[in-house]
C-alpha positions, 0 to 999 in steps of 0.5 A: 509480461503486457507493460500496461495494466490499462483495462476497460475497468481501471480506465480513469474518466476523471483528470486522465492526465493525473494517470498511469497505467505502466507498471513502472508507475504502479509499483513505484507508488506501491513500493513507497507504502506499507498500508492497503486497503481491501474492498470486497462483498461477503452475502451482500455487504460490501467490506473495506479491511485496512490491511498491511502488503508488500510487492513480490515481483507481480503480485501484490500480497497480503496476509491475515489470521486463516479463520479471517473473514477476509481471507477466507471470503477472498480465498474462495475467489471473491472480486476485490478492489485494493486501494494506497494512497500516499498524502503528500500534500495539503494545497491551499488555494484562493478560491475554496473550490480549488483546493486540493490535495497532492496525492499519489494513488493506485487502485487494483482489481482481480481475484487472490490465490490463496497461497499453499504451498508451505514453501512458498507461503515462507518465503512470501512471509519473509518477504513482508519481514525484509520488506518492512526491516531489510536483515530481521528475518535472520534473528528471528526464532524460527516459527512453528507449524502451527504459526505457518499453518494459522497464517493465510496468504494471499497474492493478486496478480498485479495485471489491472490497474491504475495510478493517480496522483497530483503534484505541485502549486494550486490551480487558480481561476485567472482573475484571482491570482492578484488575489491578497490570499496566501496560496501554496501548499503544506508537505506532509510526510511519513517519518521514521521515529526513535526506536522505542524498546519493549518494555521486557528487553534485555536492558544490555542489548543495543538497537541493531543496524536494521532498526536505526537503519529502517526508512520507508518508500 
């Protein structure tokens, strides 16, 4: 498996020094996230669909209703562009021109394969639940055949992608550093809040460890 995911289509043209085409860099950004945006064209109209994703080995997995437009179009072989972005901070410079954002992002190009084998589909869906809350799959009621049939699972081979990121303080024009203008970075981060129980939950049930111990990234 090639370690470089660089192709003519994923070669960075601007600020290439921020780029990373290695699997470790790309996988690091992917594994820190939960949501992606999937771009594709259907009947001449571009669409971008936000959806949950997870990585299983060298594939990025998404799912949806088997009847959904996204699943039907991608299962038919449409080219897709999948993007993931994390915003880590607001970069406030001494001029409007040099304001920026600290971020980590990935762009993945390719075509999806529709997962049709029932056992593989179940294993991938288990991967989703375990990605979100490790240990939860074993606590759930068994899935039904109709639920599996109604769920479309798509897998993208991760073999054409690039990561791009920025971190650090503002980069101002040299004369501007002497100006009496506050400059720096305002950090931004996702966080896990306090679990809120379903209103119809048995009040005697305690919050399980796989919920209290849930983390992101």
